[in-house]
C-alpha positions as CSV (number, residue, x, y, z in Angstrom):
1,I,-63.1,35.9,46.1
2,V,-60.6,34.1,48.2
3,A,-59.0,31.0,46.7
4,A,-56.1,28.6,47.5
5,K,-53.1,29.3,45.4
6,D,-49.4,28.5,45.5
7,F,-47.4,31.3,46.9
8,H,-43.8,32.1,45.9
9,D,-41.8,34.5,47.9
10,Q,-38.9,36.2,46.2
11,L,-35.9,37.1,48.2
12,P,-33.3,39.3,46.5
13,V,-29.9,38.1,47.8
14,M,-26.2,38.4,47.0
15,G,-24.2,35.3,46.5
16,T,-22.0,33.2,44.2
17,I,-22.7,30.2,41.9
18,K,-19.8,27.8,41.9
19,A,-19.3,25.0,39.4
20,K,-19.2,21.4,40.7
21,T,-15.8,21.0,39.1
22,E,-13.2,23.8,38.6
23,I,-10.2,22.7,36.5
24,P,-7.1,24.9,36.3
25,L,-5.7,24.7,32.7
26,K,-1.9,24.5,32.3
27,F,0.3,23.7,29.3
28,E,2.6,20.7,29.6
29,I,5.5,22.5,27.9
30,N,7.1,26.0,28.1
31,G,6.2,28.5,25.4
32,V,4.7,31.9,24.4
33,I,0.9,32.0,24.1
34,K,0.1,32.7,20.4
35,K,-3.7,32.7,20.4
36,I,-6.6,32.5,22.9
37,Y,-9.8,31.3,21.4
38,F,-12.3,32.1,24.2
39,R,-13.6,34.9,26.4
40,E,-14.5,34.5,30.1
41,G,-17.9,33.0,30.6
42,E,-18.1,31.6,27.1
43,K,-19.5,28.1,26.7
44,I,-17.2,25.6,25.1
45,K,-17.7,22.0,23.8
46,K,-15.6,19.0,24.3
47,G,-12.7,18.8,21.9
48,E,-12.6,22.6,21.0
49,I,-9.3,24.4,21.1
50,I,-8.9,26.8,24.0
51,M,-5.5,28.3,23.5
52,E,-2.2,27.5,21.8
53,L,1.4,28.3,22.1
54,G,3.6,29.6,19.2
55,P,4.8,26.5,17.3
56,K,8.2,28.0,16.2
57,D,10.4,26.5,18.9
58,M,8.8,23.1,18.9
59,Q,9.0,23.1,15.1
60,Y,12.7,23.7,15.2
61,K,13.1,20.9,17.8
62,L,11.1,18.5,15.7
63,N,13.0,19.4,12.5
64,Y,16.3,18.9,14.4
65,A,15.2,15.5,15.7
66,K,14.0,14.4,12.2
67,N,17.3,15.4,10.6
68,K,19.3,13.7,13.4
69,F,17.3,10.5,12.8
70,N,17.9,10.7,9.0
71,S,21.6,11.2,9.6
72,T,21.9,8.2,12.0
73,Q,19.8,6.1,9.6
74,A,22.2,6.9,6.7
75,A,25.2,6.1,9.0
76,Y,23.6,2.8,9.9
77,N,23.0,1.9,6.2
78,S,26.6,2.8,5.5
79,S,27.9,0.6,8.3
80,Q,25.7,-2.3,7.1
81,K,27.3,-2.0,3.6
82,K,30.7,-1.9,5.2
83,L,29.9,-5.1,7.2
84,E,28.8,-6.9,4.0
85,V,32.1,-6.0,2.3
86,H,34.1,-7.2,5.4
87,Q,32.1,-10.4,5.6
88,K,33.0,-11.2,2.0
89,L,36.6,-10.3,2.6
90,Y,36.7,-12.5,5.7
91,E,35.2,-15.4,3.8
92,A,37.8,-14.9,1.1
93,G,40.5,-14.9,3.8
94,A,41.6,-11.3,3.1
95,I,41.1,-10.0,6.7
96,I,41.3,-11.5,10.2
97,K,38.3,-12.3,12.4
98,S,39.0,-9.5,14.9
99,K,38.6,-6.9,12.1
100,L,35.3,-8.4,11.1
101,E,34.1,-8.3,14.7
102,E,35.2,-4.7,15.0
103,V,33.0,-3.8,12.0
104,Q,30.1,-5.9,13.4
105,L,30.3,-3.9,16.7
106,D,30.4,-0.6,14.8
107,C,27.2,-1.7,12.9
108,E,25.5,-2.6,16.1
109,S,26.4,0.7,17.7
110,A,25.0,2.5,14.6
111,R,21.7,0.5,15.0
112,Y,21.4,1.6,18.6
113,Q,22.0,5.2,17.6
114,V,19.2,5.0,15.1
115,E,16.9,3.7,17.8
116,T,17.9,6.6,20.1
117,A,17.3,9.1,17.3
118,R,13.9,7.6,16.6
119,S,13.0,7.9,20.3
120,E,14.1,11.6,20.3
121,M,12.1,12.2,17.1
122,E,8.9,10.6,18.7
123,L,9.5,12.7,21.8
124,A,9.7,15.9,19.8
125,E,6.6,14.9,17.9
126,N,4.8,14.3,21.2
127,E,5.9,17.7,22.5
128,F,4.8,19.4,19.3
129,N,1.3,18.0,19.8
130,K,1.2,19.7,23.3
131,I,1.3,23.2,21.9
132,A,-2.5,23.5,22.1
133,L,-5.0,23.1,25.0
134,Y,-8.3,21.4,24.1
135,S,-11.4,21.1,26.2
136,G,-11.9,17.6,27.7
137,K,-15.6,18.1,28.3
138,D,-18.4,20.6,27.8
139,G,-18.4,23.5,30.1
140,V,-17.8,27.2,30.6
141,M,-14.5,29.1,30.4
142,G,-13.5,30.9,33.5
143,K,-11.0,33.5,34.4
144,R,-7.9,33.9,32.1
145,E,-4.7,34.0,34.0
146,A,-2.4,34.6,31.0
147,E,-2.6,36.7,27.9
148,E,-1.4,36.4,24.3
149,G,2.3,37.0,24.0
150,E,3.0,35.9,27.6
151,F,5.6,33.2,28.3
152,V,4.2,30.3,30.3
153,T,5.6,27.2,32.0
154,P,3.9,24.0,33.1
155,Q,3.6,25.5,36.6
156,D,1.6,28.6,35.4
157,R,-2.2,28.5,35.2
158,A,-3.4,29.8,31.9
159,A,-7.1,29.7,32.7
160,F,-9.9,28.0,34.5
161,F,-12.5,25.6,33.1
162,Y,-15.8,25.1,34.8
163,E,-18.0,22.1,34.4
164,I,-21.5,23.4,35.0
165,S,-23.8,20.4,34.6
166,E,-24.1,20.7,38.4
167,V,-23.5,23.8,40.4
168,N,-23.5,25.0,44.0
169,V,-25.2,28.2,45.0
170,E,-24.1,30.1,48.1
171,V,-26.2,33.1,49.1
172,G,-26.5,35.2,52.2
173,I,-30.0,35.6,53.7
174,V,-30.7,38.7,55.6
175,E,-31.9,38.2,59.2
176,R,-35.5,39.4,58.6
177,D,-36.0,36.7,55.9
178,I,-34.5,33.8,57.9
179,D,-38.0,32.6,59.0
180,K,-39.1,32.3,55.4
181,I,-36.7,29.4,54.6
182,K,-36.3,25.9,56.0
183,L,-33.7,23.2,55.8
184,G,-34.3,21.0,52.7
185,Q,-36.7,23.5,51.1
186,K,-36.6,23.6,47.3
187,A,-35.8,27.0,45.8
188,M,-35.6,28.5,42.3
189,V,-32.6,30.6,41.7
190,Y,-32.6,33.4,39.1
191,V,-29.5,35.5,38.2
192,D,-29.1,38.8,36.4
């Protein structure tokens, strides 16, 4: 018995599926890759760690900045005490005003050094936080361009991240099947 029925023609074709968005991943600082947490083609969620650099160099830099800040803070505290003593001596008439002004300027200079050291420490903390790459959105990890133990700079691509909520499919249709498709036609795409 002949009956009306939807017909689906299947065309085996070769092609590529490209993500709507392809993001090259790069570190913001220099370093040696310590660990890679994904494989090519693996799905990854927003906020997951992708790879990280060895923290050793950044830890040394951060410790140095903290020690420098503590040292300048101690020097500033010492200069404040010295200023208090000189103010009392000046009020008692034991020293001249120019000596008091000299100590005031030294104290002000020490305060600026503390601010500079604080800025350097905050900069080192900020750089320390850049040793890891995190996913900014859900997607799929693409090709790795660097391996564990490799030294990378901010110019080097470490990997690719693909956002696959929307994709583009490019396929080649053989000539004998051209009359089976039309512009604007809907198609279902299946992959291996």
